[in-house]
C-alpha positions as CSV (number, residue, x, y, z in Angstrom):
1,X,41.8,-15.5,-36.9
2,X,38.6,-16.3,-38.7
3,X,35.8,-13.9,-39.7
4,X,32.1,-14.4,-39.6
5,X,30.7,-14.0,-43.1
6,X,27.0,-14.2,-43.8
7,X,26.2,-16.1,-46.9
8,X,23.0,-17.1,-48.6
9,X,23.1,-20.7,-49.7
10,X,22.1,-21.2,-52.5
11,X,22.1,-17.5,-53.6
12,X,18.6,-16.0,-53.7
13,X,16.9,-19.3,-53.3
14,X,13.8,-18.8,-51.1
15,X,13.7,-22.4,-50.0
16,X,16.4,-22.3,-47.3
17,X,18.5,-19.3,-46.4
18,X,21.4,-20.0,-44.0
19,X,24.5,-18.7,-42.4
20,X,27.9,-20.1,-43.1
21,X,30.7,-19.4,-40.6
22,X,34.2,-19.5,-42.1
23,X,37.1,-19.9,-39.6
24,X,40.4,-20.3,-41.3
25,X,40.1,-23.0,-44.0
26,X,37.3,-24.9,-42.4
27,X,33.6,-24.1,-42.9
28,X,31.1,-24.7,-40.1
29,X,27.8,-26.3,-40.9
30,X,25.0,-24.2,-42.2
31,X,22.6,-22.6,-39.7
32,X,19.2,-22.1,-41.2
33,X,17.6,-18.6,-40.9
34,X,14.1,-18.2,-39.5
35,X,12.9,-16.0,-42.4
36,X,14.1,-17.4,-45.8
37,X,12.3,-14.9,-48.0
38,X,15.2,-12.4,-47.9
39,X,17.4,-12.4,-51.0
40,X,19.9,-9.8,-49.8
41,X,22.4,-11.6,-47.5
42,X,23.2,-8.4,-45.6
43,X,19.6,-7.5,-44.8
44,X,18.1,-9.5,-42.0
45,X,14.5,-8.7,-41.0
46,X,13.1,-9.0,-37.5
47,X,10.3,-11.5,-37.0
48,X,7.0,-9.8,-37.3
49,X,5.0,-9.2,-34.1
50,X,2.1,-11.5,-33.6
51,X,-1.4,-10.1,-33.8
52,X,-3.2,-9.8,-30.5
53,X,-6.5,-11.5,-29.9
54,X,-9.5,-9.4,-29.0
55,X,-9.1,-10.6,-25.4
56,X,-5.4,-9.6,-25.3
57,X,-6.3,-6.2,-26.8
58,X,-8.9,-5.6,-24.1
59,X,-6.3,-6.5,-21.4
60,X,-3.8,-4.0,-22.9
61,X,-6.4,-1.3,-23.3
62,X,-7.6,-1.8,-19.6
63,X,-4.0,-1.6,-18.4
64,X,-3.4,1.7,-20.0
65,X,-6.8,3.0,-18.9
66,X,-6.0,2.0,-15.3
67,X,-2.3,2.9,-15.2
68,X,-2.8,5.7,-12.7
69,X,-4.7,3.4,-10.3
70,X,-2.0,0.8,-10.7
71,X,0.7,3.4,-9.9
72,X,-1.2,4.7,-6.9
73,X,-1.6,1.2,-5.5
74,X,2.1,0.4,-6.0
75,X,2.9,3.7,-4.3
76,X,0.9,2.7,-1.2
77,X,2.8,-0.6,-1.1
78,X,6.1,1.2,-1.4
79,X,5.2,3.6,1.5
80,X,4.8,0.5,3.7
81,X,8.1,-0.8,2.5
82,X,9.8,2.6,3.3
83,X,8.6,2.2,6.9
84,X,10.1,-1.3,7.1
85,X,13.4,-1.0,5.3
86,X,16.8,0.7,5.8
87,X,20.0,1.2,3.8
88,X,20.3,0.3,0.1
89,X,16.9,-1.3,-0.1
90,X,15.3,1.9,1.1
91,X,17.2,3.9,-1.6
92,X,15.9,1.5,-4.2
93,X,12.3,2.0,-2.9
94,X,12.8,5.8,-3.1
95,X,14.0,5.5,-6.8
96,X,10.8,3.5,-7.6
97,X,8.6,6.0,-5.7
98,X,10.2,8.9,-7.7
99,X,9.3,7.1,-11.0
100,X,5.7,6.5,-10.0
101,X,5.3,10.1,-8.8
102,X,6.6,11.4,-12.1
103,X,4.2,9.1,-14.0
104,X,1.4,10.5,-11.9
105,X,2.3,14.1,-12.8
106,X,3.6,15.2,-9.4
107,X,5.8,18.4,-9.7
108,X,9.5,17.9,-9.5
109,X,9.8,20.4,-6.6
110,X,7.5,18.2,-4.5
111,X,9.3,15.1,-5.4
112,X,12.7,16.7,-4.5
113,X,11.2,17.8,-1.1
114,X,9.9,14.3,-0.3
115,X,13.3,12.7,-1.1
116,X,15.2,15.4,0.9
117,X,12.9,14.9,4.0
118,X,13.1,11.1,3.7
119,X,9.8,10.6,5.6
120,X,7.3,8.0,4.5
121,X,4.4,9.9,6.1
122,X,5.0,12.8,3.7
123,X,4.7,10.5,0.7
124,X,1.6,9.0,2.2
125,X,0.1,12.5,2.4
126,X,0.8,13.0,-1.4
127,X,-0.7,9.5,-2.1
128,X,-3.8,10.4,-0.2
129,X,-4.2,13.7,-2.1
130,X,-3.8,11.8,-5.4
131,X,-6.4,9.3,-4.3
132,X,-8.9,12.1,-3.5
133,X,-8.1,13.7,-6.8
134,X,-8.7,10.4,-8.6
135,X,-12.0,9.9,-6.8
136,X,-13.2,13.3,-7.7
137,X,-12.4,12.7,-11.4
138,X,-14.2,9.4,-11.4
139,X,-17.3,10.7,-9.5
């Protein structure tokens, strides 16, 4: 059985690094690497992340600034879904609700109580309390 062996062809030539796959006696064609500036054949670098434009930076900043509002809005939608669904889908909604409540800083005891009771109206009460708290902080 053949083995995959990385090789730099030609050695330490920065013009075209490539992989060569050896299976038995035959050698597969060379596959060029994306970054050919690496001389060490066992060290493969990840591609560098692209720089974000000013517009993209503002979108990212606004997302994190409004993350609580986004979670609250999603929670409101999930409460509606809880009223309408049953079975496995309802369990999935509960898992998502738990995640959003944790992100919003709701105590674990409260979350456990909500899940145990399995009543959307209780979750709605918590969401309304969080909305009031958010409005007080903004105002």
